[in-house]
C-alpha positions as CSV (number, residue, x, y, z in Angstrom):
1,M,-42.4,13.8,-10.4
2,N,-46.2,14.7,-9.6
3,V,-47.4,14.1,-6.6
4,P,-51.6,13.8,-6.2
5,P,-53.3,16.1,-3.6
6,P,-54.2,14.6,-0.3
7,A,-57.3,12.2,-0.9
8,R,-59.2,13.4,2.2
9,I,-58.7,16.9,4.0
10,V,-60.5,17.6,7.5
11,V,-60.7,21.4,8.7
12,V,-61.3,21.2,12.0
13,G,-62.4,24.8,13.1
14,A,-66.1,26.2,11.4
15,S,-64.3,29.9,11.5
16,A,-63.0,32.6,9.3
17,A,-59.6,30.3,8.9
18,G,-61.5,27.4,8.6
19,L,-63.7,28.9,5.6
20,G,-60.5,30.6,4.0
21,V,-58.9,26.9,3.4
22,V,-61.8,25.2,2.3
23,E,-62.5,28.1,-0.1
24,G,-58.9,28.3,-1.1
25,L,-59.0,24.7,-1.8
26,R,-61.8,24.6,-4.0
27,R,-60.7,27.9,-5.5
28,E,-57.3,26.3,-6.2
29,G,-59.0,23.2,-8.1
30,Y,-59.1,20.6,-5.2
31,T,-61.8,18.2,-5.9
32,G,-61.1,15.3,-3.0
33,R,-63.1,14.7,-0.1
34,L,-63.2,18.0,2.4
35,T,-64.6,17.9,5.4
36,L,-65.2,21.0,7.9
37,I,-65.8,20.2,11.4
38,G,-67.6,22.9,13.6
39,D,-68.7,23.2,17.8
40,E,-71.0,25.6,17.3
41,A,-74.0,24.8,15.2
42,R,-74.1,27.4,12.9
43,L,-72.0,28.3,9.6
44,P,-69.3,30.5,10.2
45,Y,-69.7,34.1,11.1
46,D,-67.7,37.2,11.2
47,R,-66.2,38.0,14.8
48,P,-65.2,41.8,14.7
49,P,-69.1,43.0,14.7
50,L,-69.8,41.2,18.0
51,S,-67.9,44.3,19.9
52,K,-69.5,46.6,17.6
53,Q,-72.7,46.6,15.2
54,L,-73.7,43.6,16.9
55,L,-73.8,44.8,21.0
56,T,-75.5,48.0,19.4
57,G,-78.1,46.3,18.0
58,E,-77.8,48.1,14.6
59,W,-77.3,44.6,13.0
60,G,-78.9,41.5,13.3
61,S,-77.5,37.8,13.8
62,E,-77.9,37.1,10.3
63,R,-75.6,39.7,8.8
64,L,-72.9,38.2,10.6
65,A,-72.5,35.2,8.3
66,L,-69.7,35.0,6.1
67,R,-71.6,33.4,3.3
68,S,-75.0,32.4,2.5
69,T,-76.4,28.4,3.3
70,E,-76.1,28.0,-0.6
71,A,-72.5,29.1,-0.8
72,V,-71.3,26.7,1.6
73,E,-73.2,24.2,-0.1
74,A,-71.4,24.9,-3.6
75,L,-68.3,24.1,-1.7
76,G,-69.4,20.4,-1.7
77,L,-68.4,20.2,2.0
78,D,-68.7,16.9,4.4
79,L,-70.1,19.8,7.2
80,R,-70.4,18.7,10.6
81,L,-71.5,21.6,12.8
82,G,-72.3,21.6,16.1
83,T,-69.6,18.8,16.7
84,A,-66.7,19.7,18.9
85,A,-63.2,17.5,18.1
86,V,-62.3,15.9,21.5
87,S,-58.8,14.3,20.5
88,L,-56.3,13.4,17.4
89,D,-54.6,10.6,16.9
90,T,-52.0,11.5,14.3
91,R,-50.5,8.1,14.0
92,R,-54.1,6.7,12.7
93,R,-54.6,10.3,11.2
94,E,-57.8,10.6,13.1
95,V,-60.1,13.2,14.7
96,R,-62.3,12.1,16.9
97,T,-65.0,14.0,18.0
98,D,-68.0,14.4,20.8
99,R,-70.4,12.8,18.2
100,G,-68.6,9.4,18.5
101,A,-67.7,9.4,14.8
102,A,-64.2,9.6,13.8
103,A,-62.9,11.6,10.5
104,G,-59.9,10.3,8.7
105,Y,-57.2,12.7,7.3
106,D,-54.7,12.8,4.7
107,A,-54.0,16.2,5.5
108,L,-55.2,18.2,8.5
109,V,-56.2,21.9,8.9
110,V,-56.3,23.1,12.9
111,A,-58.3,26.5,12.9
112,T,-59.9,26.2,16.6
113,G,-59.2,29.7,17.0
114,A,-59.1,31.1,21.0
115,A,-61.5,31.1,24.2
116,A,-62.0,34.1,26.2
117,R,-60.0,33.8,29.1
118,R,-61.9,34.2,32.1
119,L,-61.7,35.4,35.9
120,S,-61.1,32.2,37.7
121,G,-64.4,31.1,39.7
122,T,-66.7,33.4,37.2
123,E,-68.2,30.6,35.4
124,S,-71.4,30.2,36.9
125,V,-72.2,33.8,38.2
126,A,-74.8,35.7,36.8
127,G,-74.0,39.3,35.4
128,V,-70.4,38.3,34.3
129,H,-69.7,37.9,30.7
130,V,-67.1,37.2,27.8
131,L,-67.1,38.5,24.3
132,R,-65.9,35.7,21.9
133,T,-69.5,34.1,20.4
134,L,-72.4,35.7,19.3
135,E,-74.4,34.1,22.1
136,D,-71.9,35.9,24.2
137,A,-72.9,39.1,22.8
138,I,-76.4,38.5,22.5
139,G,-76.1,37.7,26.2
140,L,-74.6,40.9,27.4
141,R,-76.5,43.1,24.7
142,A,-79.6,41.8,26.8
143,E,-78.1,43.6,30.0
144,L,-77.2,46.8,28.4
145,R,-79.5,49.4,29.6
146,P,-79.4,53.3,31.0
147,G,-77.9,53.4,34.7
148,L,-76.3,49.7,34.3
149,R,-73.4,49.7,36.5
150,L,-70.9,48.3,33.9
151,V,-67.3,47.4,35.0
152,V,-65.1,46.2,32.0
153,V,-62.0,44.6,33.2
154,G,-59.3,44.9,30.5
155,A,-58.7,47.9,28.2
156,G,-57.4,46.5,24.9
157,F,-59.4,46.8,21.6
158,L,-62.5,44.6,22.6
159,G,-62.8,46.1,26.3
160,S,-62.3,49.6,24.9
161,E,-64.7,48.6,22.1
162,A,-67.9,47.1,24.5
163,A,-66.8,50.3,26.9
164,A,-67.9,52.6,24.0
165,V,-70.7,50.9,23.2
166,A,-71.9,50.6,26.2
167,R,-71.9,54.0,27.3
168,G,-73.9,54.8,24.0
169,A,-76.6,52.7,25.5
170,G,-76.5,54.6,28.8
171,A,-74.8,52.6,31.0
172,D,-72.4,53.8,33.9
173,V,-69.2,52.1,32.7
174,T,-65.7,51.8,34.4
175,M,-62.8,50.2,32.8
176,V,-60.2,48.5,34.5
177,T,-56.4,47.7,33.6
178,D,-53.3,46.7,35.0
179,A,-51.8,49.4,31.8
180,A,-51.0,52.9,32.8
181,L,-53.6,54.2,29.7
182,P,-56.5,52.0,27.4
183,L,-54.1,49.8,24.6
184,A,-50.8,51.7,26.0
185,D,-48.8,48.7,24.9
186,V,-50.2,48.8,21.3
187,L,-50.6,52.4,20.8
188,G,-47.6,53.9,23.2
189,P,-48.4,56.7,25.8
190,V,-49.1,59.6,23.1
191,L,-52.0,58.0,21.4
192,G,-53.1,55.4,24.9
193,A,-53.2,59.5,26.0
194,M,-56.1,60.4,23.4
195,L,-57.8,57.3,23.7
196,A,-58.1,57.6,27.0
197,R,-59.1,61.4,27.0
198,V,-62.1,60.0,24.2
199,H,-63.4,57.7,26.8
200,E,-63.4,60.1,29.5
201,E,-64.8,62.9,27.5
202,H,-68.0,60.5,26.8
203,G,-67.9,59.3,30.8
204,V,-66.2,56.1,31.2
205,R,-64.2,56.0,34.3
206,I,-60.7,54.3,34.2
207,V,-59.1,53.0,36.4
208,S,-55.6,52.2,35.4
209,G,-52.6,50.6,37.1
210,S,-55.2,48.4,38.9
211,R,-55.5,44.4,38.3
212,A,-59.2,43.0,38.8
213,G,-58.6,40.3,42.0
214,T,-62.0,38.5,42.2
215,V,-65.4,39.4,41.1
216,L,-68.1,39.5,43.9
217,A,-71.4,37.9,44.0
218,D,-74.7,37.8,46.0
219,Q,-77.1,34.9,45.8
220,G,-75.2,33.7,42.4
221,R,-75.4,37.4,40.9
222,T,-72.4,39.9,40.3
223,T,-72.4,42.9,42.5
224,G,-69.1,44.2,42.4
225,V,-65.1,43.7,41.5
226,R,-62.3,43.4,44.4
227,L,-59.4,45.1,43.1
228,A,-55.9,43.7,44.0
229,D,-55.1,46.4,46.0
230,G,-58.4,46.1,48.2
231,R,-60.3,48.2,45.9
232,I,-64.5,47.3,45.5
233,L,-66.4,48.8,42.4
234,G,-70.3,48.0,42.6
235,A,-71.3,46.4,39.4
236,D,-74.7,44.8,37.9
237,A,-72.8,43.4,35.2
238,V,-69.1,42.7,34.6
239,L,-67.3,41.9,31.1
240,V,-64.0,40.2,31.2
241,A,-61.8,41.4,28.6
242,I,-58.3,40.1,29.5
243,G,-57.3,38.0,25.9
244,A,-57.9,35.0,24.9
245,V,-56.3,31.2,25.3
246,P,-55.5,29.2,21.4
247,N,-57.9,26.2,21.8
248,I,-55.6,23.2,21.8
249,G,-57.0,21.1,24.5
250,W,-58.4,18.5,22.4
251,L,-54.6,18.4,20.8
252,T,-52.9,17.2,24.1
253,G,-51.1,13.7,23.5
254,S,-51.2,14.1,19.9
255,G,-47.8,14.5,19.3
256,V,-48.9,18.0,17.8
257,P,-46.0,20.8,18.9
258,L,-48.0,22.6,21.3
259,G,-47.5,25.9,23.0
260,D,-48.4,30.0,22.7
261,G,-51.3,27.6,20.1
262,V,-50.1,25.0,17.7
263,E,-46.5,25.5,17.0
264,C,-46.1,25.6,13.0
265,D,-43.1,26.3,10.7
266,A,-43.0,29.0,8.1
267,T,-45.2,27.9,6.1
268,L,-47.7,27.2,8.8
269,H,-46.8,23.1,9.2
270,A,-46.5,21.6,11.9
271,G,-45.5,18.2,11.0
272,S,-47.6,14.9,10.5
273,G,-49.6,16.1,7.6
274,V,-50.9,19.1,10.1
275,W,-51.3,22.4,9.4
276,A,-52.5,25.3,11.3
277,A,-54.3,29.0,10.6
278,G,-56.0,31.6,12.1
279,D,-55.8,32.7,16.2
280,V,-54.3,29.0,17.1
281,A,-52.0,29.3,14.6
282,C,-48.3,29.9,16.1
283,W,-45.6,30.6,13.7
284,P,-42.0,32.2,13.3
285,H,-42.3,35.6,11.0
286,P,-39.7,35.2,8.2
287,R,-39.0,38.9,9.0
288,T,-38.7,39.2,12.5
289,R,-37.5,35.3,12.9
290,S,-39.8,35.5,16.3
291,R,-43.0,33.4,16.8
292,I,-46.0,35.3,16.8
293,R,-49.8,34.4,16.8
294,I,-51.7,36.8,15.5
295,E,-55.4,37.0,16.7
296,H,-56.9,39.3,14.3
297,R,-59.9,38.8,11.5
298,T,-57.7,39.7,8.0
299,N,-55.2,37.6,9.7
300,A,-57.6,34.2,9.8
301,T,-58.6,34.7,6.3
302,E,-55.4,35.4,4.8
303,Q,-53.7,31.9,6.9
304,G,-56.6,30.1,5.7
305,A,-55.8,30.9,2.1
306,A,-52.1,30.8,2.1
307,V,-52.6,26.8,4.1
308,A,-54.7,25.9,1.3
309,R,-52.1,26.9,-1.2
310,N,-49.5,25.2,0.5
311,I,-51.0,21.8,1.3
312,L,-51.5,21.5,-2.3
313,A,-48.2,23.0,-3.1
314,A,-45.7,20.5,-5.1
315,P,-43.0,19.0,-2.5
316,G,-40.4,21.8,-1.2
317,R,-42.3,24.3,-2.6
318,A,-44.4,25.4,-0.2
319,V,-44.3,29.6,0.8
320,P,-43.4,31.0,4.1
321,F,-46.5,33.2,5.7
322,D,-45.3,36.9,5.6
323,P,-48.3,39.3,6.4
324,V,-48.4,42.7,7.2
325,P,-50.5,42.1,10.1
326,Y,-53.9,44.4,9.6
327,V,-56.1,45.9,12.4
328,W,-58.8,48.3,12.9
329,S,-61.1,49.4,16.0
330,D,-64.3,51.7,16.2
331,Q,-64.7,53.7,19.2
332,Y,-67.2,56.9,19.4
333,G,-66.6,57.5,15.6
334,L,-63.2,57.1,16.0
335,R,-61.6,54.6,13.2
336,L,-58.0,53.5,14.3
337,Q,-56.4,51.5,11.8
338,I,-52.9,49.1,12.3
339,Y,-50.4,47.7,9.8
340,G,-48.0,46.1,10.9
341,R,-46.4,45.5,14.7
342,T,-46.3,48.0,16.9
343,R,-46.1,46.3,20.6
344,G,-42.4,46.5,21.4
345,A,-41.9,49.6,19.0
346,D,-38.9,52.0,20.6
347,T,-39.9,55.0,18.8
348,V,-43.4,56.5,17.7
349,R,-43.4,59.7,15.5
350,I,-46.5,61.5,13.9
351,V,-45.8,61.9,10.6
352,E,-49.3,63.8,9.8
353,G,-52.4,65.0,11.7
354,A,-52.1,65.4,15.5
355,P,-53.9,63.6,18.4
356,E,-55.7,67.2,19.7
357,D,-57.6,66.6,16.0
358,R,-58.1,63.4,16.4
359,K,-56.9,62.9,12.5
360,L,-53.4,61.5,12.7
361,V,-50.7,59.1,11.0
362,A,-48.0,57.5,13.3
363,L,-45.1,55.7,12.4
364,Y,-43.7,53.0,14.5
365,G,-39.9,52.2,14.7
366,D,-37.7,49.4,16.0
367,G,-33.7,49.7,15.9
368,G,-34.3,52.4,12.9
369,R,-37.0,50.6,10.8
370,V,-40.5,51.3,10.1
371,C,-42.2,48.1,12.0
372,G,-45.9,49.6,12.2
373,V,-48.2,52.7,11.4
374,V,-51.1,53.8,13.1
375,G,-54.0,56.0,11.8
376,V,-56.8,57.9,13.4
377,N,-59.8,58.8,11.0
378,M,-57.4,58.8,8.3
379,P,-57.7,56.0,6.1
380,R,-56.1,56.3,3.1
381,A,-53.2,58.0,4.4
382,T,-52.6,55.3,7.0
383,R,-52.8,53.0,3.5
384,G,-50.0,55.0,1.9
385,Y,-47.6,54.2,4.8
386,R,-48.0,50.0,4.5
387,A,-45.5,50.0,2.2
388,L,-42.7,51.4,4.7
389,V,-43.7,48.2,7.0
390,A,-43.7,46.0,4.1
391,E,-40.1,46.8,3.3
392,A,-39.0,47.8,7.1
393,A,-38.1,51.1,5.6
394,V,-35.8,53.1,7.5
395,L,-37.2,55.6,9.8
396,D,-35.4,58.6,8.9
397,E,-36.1,62.7,10.4
398,R,-37.4,63.1,6.7
399,R,-40.2,60.7,7.4
400,A,-40.8,61.7,10.7
401,A,-40.8,65.3,9.5
């Protein structure tokens, strides 16, 4: 028996994931009413360049747009930008917004992403930055100058990339991390040490194994960071890059299952006609059986397209979302590429190149199986190992040679 598609679909989040949903629906032939709600007053834009090309000034903000105005208009959307969703009534199937208007739906997609995690009490302190939106990046870029004392709290992808850009602008950069090495939880000790050496060669001071306690201020402007051990780092500006939290506050009391994001099943369905895509979606990965939430650009687009297909699928025909995650990072001319999952790996084996050459491919294993691959300045070779990740191949000595 043919079941008609939902007459009204609402997507909350004018993000890469939200755009992936609406484009996927139209591509699959959906002709019903399609509403896209976004709290920013601009069309969906690309976020990875915020800590790279936009922050350096190499790109202007217009280059970040994921689609032109004409392309978005061609989708035939009820487009509500500059409008924040404030609550959800799953019984009445309505999204309420800060504009006072409700959007009724038959199927709803939550694509509200995540917000930058901040240090407590820093919201109104001048010179303290996070890096999540275009406005954030423009604000930080305006401060970068030779001699600026910048403390970067956090040494993940975002903190490391911003530190590299700031050094390129002539800033005096100190990077603080509670880990032993930058990105050690992702890369492991050998590649983490390689990355640390690159930063130090470019003049970044790394304070490792330390946690930032409080941001110091005088007359409303930051003057430094006090570490948990009492040490004080002087600063003219501070970038807080300590991760993000999913934007789910507006769903409180809605009945949608919440935890580390919107908790979905393997098809990205959260029940009551609600689906999720992008940074906010938490789902059981079909291969690992563990719940994960991925904050990477490629995942957002792939999940958006997957949700679109599953919404329109016949009953019982929705397909579990089973990706090989991909993320990349640019730092000082190094291109790092990661396929799969490297956190929690119990084995790291370099299979091509060497850290001292700053060109290599490394396989990551978990329980004797390949769970991820990291490449540094070897894009073609790195792609060649993706299939091993996809099939969770045995990590044997031959492949480790």
